[in-house]
Steps between C-alpha positions, in 0.01 A plus 500: 500500500297707263291818510147426375212720391156507660361294207751223560412458868245219463717290271829557668380496866152357550530215250868420580561141605780614735464737798569861392654788702366836371687815578273804473740790457560847341802625316521810723494296823840477676432183700349343185830565316691345795274191493570430127855356532385295799218351294746427218715306750193304628397431136851368423510287817143353519564210264189572307280424805291809440479790252544868580329773311510889545193718445537879477218653705495810278441282194257258665269734692200260486702214640644719765149605604364144485774381752492815709856595445559793754877480530776375278683279459231242578580129457214265434510119466253321281451129485241323283351840417454600858672765709671319790738751650564872489772724649591863448833673515861414417585146590846321518560196293455252787159657593383450142611135502325461837185648351516233218620205712162350590324566176 
């Protein structure tokens, strides 16, 4: 799991050969901080089936606007360059795996 900059979004997400779970977060957001260790567990347990990246909404304002991020954390799943799922709010590990199960 890595934090990426707005400039890296196309290469790391849209052109990725694997599905990508994107966590739009902010450092000052309590639920976002609670989600980070959950995503670290998911990353360790997903056997490389998908990548996880984090994007700080305060550093990537254009992307946040483009995807209409109104609340954080917001999780988005991209496959083959397309947004296929989106959920907002803190999610437990099993809900994240459920979100990725049919991708």
